[in-house]
N, C-alpha and C positions, 0 to 999 in steps of 0.2 A: 429508612435514611441511615439510623444507626441500633448501636448494639447495646451501650453504657448504657449511662444514669441519665431516666427526663430529668428537667432540671422542674423547678417549681414556676409556673409563668409568677412576674410582677405586678401583682395588679393593684393601676396608678390609676384607671379612669375614673373613680369618686376622688382623688389627689384635687385640693384649687390652690395649694402652692405656687407661683408662675416657672422653680424648677424644680428639678424632684434628682437626689444623683443616688445612685446603689453601687455597692460596691461585697463583689463577689469572687469565691474563687471555686474555679469546676474541674472535674477530673478528667482523664485523658476519655477523651467518645461520649461526652455530655453530651446530651439535644434537645430542642423545645421543641415540640410539633404545632402546628402551622395555630398562630393567633395575633392579637392586633391591640395594639394600644388607640386612643384616644389624643394625647400626645405622642407628639416628634421625638424621634429618639437619637442618641448617638450610643454604638454598641464599639466598646474599646476595650482589646487587649494589653495592658500593660507588659503581658510576657502570653508568648504563644500567640495563636494564631488562630480564625475565627473565619466560620464558610456559613452565608444568610444566603436563602434560596429567597429569591421574593418575585410579582412581577415576572415570572417565567425567567430570569434570569438569576445566575452563582454569582455573589460578591464571595470573593473571599480579602482576606485584610490580614497580612504580617504585621508585626506590632506597632509598628508606626504610624497605621493608619487606622482607621475609625472605619464604620459601615451608618450612614444617615439613613434612618428609616422616616419618609414623614408621618404625618399624624394619621392612623386610621389605614394604613398600608400593612394587609396581610404580609405574614413572614415566618419562617423556621429560623434555627440555626443550628450548629453541627462545633464541637470544641472538636478537633482531634486526637492534642494533645494540651497537658495539664496544665490550663491558663489559668490569669490573674484578671479580672474585668472587673470594665466602669459602665455605666451607663448615665447618661446625660438626658434628663428631660425635660423638654420645654412645648406647653403649654399653647395649640393651637393658633390662638391669637396673636403670638407672641414668634413662628417663623416664619414671617415677611421677610421678607428677602432669603430663604435656607430654599434649601434643593428641592423644586417639587416633584423627583423620583427619588428613589434611592439609587443608594449610590457609591462608593468610597471615598473618603476625603482624608490626604495627609494632615497627621494629626503637626501642628507644630510645639515648637518647643513652650510658648508660651503656655498654650492651650495640655500640652501634660502636666509642666509644674501648678497649675490650677484644678486640675484631678487629683494630682497627686497629694497637694496639699489641703484639699477638702475630705481624703480620706483619711491623711493622718489625722484632721479634728474631730473626724466621724461627723463630717455633714450632711446632715441627710438633705434636707428641707430649709439651703440656704435663707435666712430670715433678719440677719443682720445688715445694717447699710454699708459694711465691708465684704459682707459676705455675696449679695444682691450685687455692689459692683463685678466680683470677682464673676457672678456668672454671667452677668453682661458683656463684659470682654469674652467669655470662653463665647457666646452665642456671634461677638463680634469675629472673631477667631475663623468659629467654621464659614461665614458667612464670607470670608475675604480669600475661601481656601478652594482653589479650584475642583472641581467632582470630575470623577473619572468613574469613566461607566460600570471598570471592570479592572484587577488588578492582572485577573489571570481569565480574561476573556473565552468562552466557548463558541464552540462552531454551530451552524444550521444544517452545512451542507457532510452529507454521508463521508465522503473519502477523508474531506476534513477531521472530521470527528473522530475517523479509526489512525488517521495519524494522530492527533494528538493523544486518544485514548494509549495510544502504543507508548509516545512517550511518559506520561504518566505513569505506564508500571516501570518504564526501565527511563528515568529521566538522565541516567550517565550513560547511553549510547550515541555514539559517535556518527552514525548515521547522518550522510550528508544530506544535502538538499534535495541530488541528485539519485539517493538511493530513497528516500521518503516516495517523490516522486511515482519513482517505476513503481513501488509498495500497493498505489494504488491509482497505477495506470493514467499517469498524466507526465506533460512535461513539465519542467521546474520553472517556464512562466505559465501554467495554467496554476502550480501552488499556489507559486508566489500572487498572482492575484487574486483567489480563493483566499490567503491569508492578508491581504490586506481588507479586502473585501469585506469578512469577518469578522478578523481578531482588531482591526484598527492596527494590524502593525506586522512586521518581518515573522518567521516562524524563527530564526535567530535570536531573538527579542520573547520571544515567546519562551520559550524554552531557558531562555537565562530567567525570565524572571518562576519559573517553575521550580529550574533550579533554585536562585534565593530563597522560595517559600520551602523549600527540601534542606537546606540548609538553616532555615531558624529551625525548622522544630528539629534539626539534628542538637545544633549547637545549646538548644535547652534542654534534650535531655545528655546532653556531661560529652559527646564524643567528640576525639579530636579534631584540630583542623585538616591532620592529614589523611586521617580515615575519609572525613567527609568528601573530603578534594578525588580519591582515590573512585568511592562510591562515586559520585556525582559528575567523574568521565575525567578531570583533569588530570592532567600529565603530571604536572606538578603542582605544590598548595601554592609557590606566589602565585603562578594563576589563576589558582580556586581564590586567594584572598583579594586579587586584584579585581576578579571581579562580584566580590562583594563588596565590597569599597563601593566599589563605582551604583552598585544597586540600593545600599544604606548610609554609605555615606560615611561609613567609617569601618575597622578591619572587623574581624568576625570578633577577634577576642575581647577587645571592645563592646562588642554586638553584645554579647552573652552578658558581661557583664552589671549591664542597663537594662538589658529588654530579656534577660534567657533566662532568669532563673524560677521558674514558675514555683510557686509550693502550695498548691495545693494534690493531689496524691491521688 
C-alpha cells in the first residue's frame, strides 16, 4: 500500500475502560497493515487526510470527517501527508446505535471540541464523572451524524474505473463529460448512468470531491491559493475559493488556519 513509515498497531483488546482515546502525529506516507480491534473506534485527523481500506472499500476522509470502524472489523490505513491523528475507542457493549458497517462520518463542532479538550489534558482513559459525560456526549454525536459510505466512492466497471483513474492522475483536467465518455467508447448518457449507479453521484460532483481532497493536502503543504487553483484547473482563484467554500463551509485560508497545519514530519 505504501512505502513510508509503518505505524505501530495500538493494542486495545485487553483494555477494560469503557472509552479510550489515542493521540498521535503521523509522517507523510505512514501506513498500517491489515489489523482489527475488539472495540469499535473513530479515526480522525484534525490536520491532513487519511485513507482506510476495509470490507472491500476504500474510505477517504478529509479533516472535517472521521472514519468509523465497528468492533472486530479488519482494516488497514494510509496517511498520504503529515497528519495529526485522534482515535476514540468504544467498547463493543456501548456501540449500540452506532453504524454496523465501516463508514465516514462528518465530525461536528461539538465532537471536535471534545477531542481537542481531551487531547489538551492528555486524557487517555476518561474516568472522572465529568470526563465520562464528555465521552458519552461524543458517542451521542457519532450516533446523530448521518453515515456516508465514502467521501470519494470507487467504481466497479472497467470503463468508469479508467475514467476515475485518469482524473486522479490529472485532477485539474478540463475534459468535458462528452470527452470522458468518448475516451471509454460510451455515450454521455451511458457514462452518467454508470456514475449514478456505481458512485451514487454525478461525475462533476465526484471530480469536485477529488479536487477538494487535493486542495486540502496542498493547503497543508503551504501552497498558495492561486497555485492550487491553477493546478486544479480553475481559471481564477475566486472560482476555486467558491468551490472550496461550498465543500468545506469556509474559505481556504480559514481552513488552513483551523485544519491545515500538521506538525508531523
